[in-house]
N, C-alpha and C positions, 0 to 999 in steps of 0.2 A: 624612599623619599616622597613626599607628598606636596605637589604644588597645585593648589586649588584655584580654579579660575572663578572669576566673579562677574556680576552683571554690568552691562553697559550703562554709563551715566544717562539718565533721562535728559532730553533736550531742554526741558523747562528749568533744569537746575544748573545748566552751564554758566549762565550769567552770574548766579549767586557763587559758584565755585570760582569763577574768574575774579570776582570782586574780593573774596577771601584770600585768594592766593596772591593777588596783586598788592593788597594791603600788606600782607605779611612780608612779601618780597621787598617793598618800598621801605617798610620799617626796619627790616634786617640790614638793608644796605646803608641806610642813614645811621643808625645806631653803631653798625660796625665800623663805618668810616670814622665816626667821632671817637670811638674808644681807640681805634688804631692810630689815628693822628695824634690824640692826646698822649698815647703811650710813647709814640716816637719823639714827640717834643719834649716829654718829661722824663723819659728813661734815664734814671740815675745810673751812676757808676755802680757796678756791682757790689762795691765795698761801702758805699754811702748809705745813710740812713734817711728814709723818706721825709721825716719831719725837718731834717736840716737842709732840704732843698732851698735854694736861693729864691726869695720873694719873686723876682723877675720871671722865673721859670713858672711859677704858678699864675702869674698874669698872662704869660704866653698861652698857657693851657686854657685858661678861661676864654681868651680871645679866640683861639682856634675852635673850641667846643661851641662857643656862642655863635660863631659864623655858620655852624651846621645845625643849629636848632631851627625847627619849623613849627608852625602853628598846626592845629588840627585842621584848619581850613586849608592850608597849603597841602597837608598831607592827603586830604580829601581830593583836592584838585589833581595831584600827581596820580593817585589811584584811578580817578576817572579818566585821566588822559591815557594811562597805561592800558585800562579796560577798553577804551575806544580804539587804540591801536591794535590790540589783540582781536577785536571784533572785525576791524578792517582787514587784518590779515587772514581771518577766516572765510571772508566773503570773496568769491570769485571776481565780483565787479571791482573790488578795491585792493585785492591782493598785491597786485604788481607794484602799486605805489605806497603800500603800507610799510612803515619803518620797523614793525614787528611782524615778520613774515608768516609765522605760525604753520610752518611746513607740516604735512601729515607725519605722525609718528607710526602709523599703522597698528597701533595698540587700540584694541576695542574694548578692553576691560580694565578696571582699576583695582587697586588694592583695598581690601577691608581691614588689613591688619591681622587677620586670622590665618594668613598662610603660613605654612611651615616647610622647612626644607633647606638645602644648601645650595648656593649659587656662587660661581666664579665671576669676577668682573675684571676687565682690562680697560685701562684709561690711558689713552695715548693722545697728547695734545701738545708736546714740546720735547725738550731734551730729557725731561724725566718721564718715566713710564711707570704706573702704578698698577699693581695687582692686588685684588681684594678677595678674601673669602667671606661671604655674607651668610650667617646662619640666622634664618627666619624662625623665631621661637613662638610666634603667634602672640596674640594679645598686644599687638604692636610693638614687640620687643625684638631687638636683633642683637647678635654678637658679630663684631667685625674684626678681622684681621687683615692687615695690609702691609705691603713692602714697596718701597720705590727703588727702581732700577734706572740706570743712566743709559741713554741711547747715544752711542759714540758718534762723533762727527762723521767718521767714515761710513757708518751705517746710514746716517741721515741722508747722505749724497750718493750712496752706492746703488746697487741693483736691489730692485723691490723685493725679490725673492729673499734676498739676505736680510732685509729689514724684518719680514714676517717670521723667518727662521730665528732671528735674534729675539722677537718677541716671545716666541714659544720656547726658546732656550731658558728665558727668564721665568716663564710660567712653569716649566718643568722643575726648575731650581725651587721655585715657591712651593709647589705641590710636594716635592720631595721633603722640604723642611717641615711642611704641615702634615706629613704622612697621609697624602691624599692619593698618591699614585697607585697604591694597591689596596684601597679601602673597600673595594667592592661596590662603590658608588659612581654612577655616571653623571657628571655634572654638566648642567646647562651653562652657557657662558654668555655674559652681556659685553659688548664691545663698545666703549665710548670712543669714537674716531672723530677727533675735534678739527676736521678739515672740511672744506666745501665738498658736498657730496650730492648727488642725485639719488635720493633714496626711492627704491622700487617696491620694497616689501620690508617685513621685519628682519629678514635674513639676506638682504641684498641692497647694496649702496655702492654707486659708481663715483669714484673720485673725479671732480672736475678740474681741480688744480691743487698743487701744493702750496703751503704757506709755511711760516714760522721756522724758516731755515731748512726744510726738507726738500729734496729734489730727486728722489729715487726714481730711477728709470723703471719703465714697464708697469706703472701703476695707474697713471692718468687714464681715465675712461674705463678702467677695470673694476671688477667688483671685489671691494676689499674685504668683505666677509668671506668670500670663496677663497681668496688668497690666504687669509688667516686660517680657515678650516683645513685647507690643503696642507699648510704648514704644521697644523696641529696633528692631523692624521698620520704624518710622517714620524712624530715624536711621542705623542701622548695618546694613550688608548682610550682613557675613560673621561674625555671631554667631548661633547657632541651638542649639536643644535645651538650654533652661535647666533647671536641676535645683535643688531647694531642700533644705537641710540645716540641722540645728541645730549649734551650735558645739561642743558636747560630742562628738558623732559625728565631726565633722571632726578634732578633736584625736586621737580613737581611730584614725581612718582614716590620717591623716598618720604617726603613729607606726608603724602596721603596715607602710607603705611603707618607711620609713627605718631601723627597727631590726632588720628581718629575723627576726622571731619564727619559730621553727622549728615551725610548726603543720601542716606538710604531710608530715612524715616518717611 
């Protein structure tokens, strides 16, 4: 397996990159909200035909969608505001007051879209726990396989070691299903842990408090990456080098891989 590392973003390109990303993020959120709300309002019975929908429902759709429409000027204003808050979060002088904190990710390189290899990812942020196998094909192409597992209530409020062992049991089941356990490949693993943490490096983050209904004992102030890796070492032989990320950063990183932003010219 080959995972190529790439150059650091030059500092004079960060503002341009933030503008592109914030514009895309705002546009996606607005359009996604409009589509979803329109669908929820208008969703016909599964046996009905779209053109037979009552006219009043069409009026409701138009009213909801119209309330979400924004002008180019408004979109530019939102983009500038988001960029200002990102910049405030990056500055030591204003970080504490910033609404977008911009905590360090400890990642010093970004994707070019040319990387190839296979990576496992775990995403824990609630009662559902997702495991993914990501195959980087190069040329900004990926193959993605995933499965969602449930975290039982008893595990959410039990001993912390049981939580991480449960996650690894799910990981082992997933790897067995995908014939990864005896593939001869050692897989790096990315861990999205969507709880308040003090991140100390790419491979270290200490939980500051539980949220979302979790209250597992023995985890607060502990390194969640170490707890996960210890559980992995007990059960799975060919997963190593676990790294922790927040979900916002992963959205950013995945888009860099797939949309080929021209920031290297």
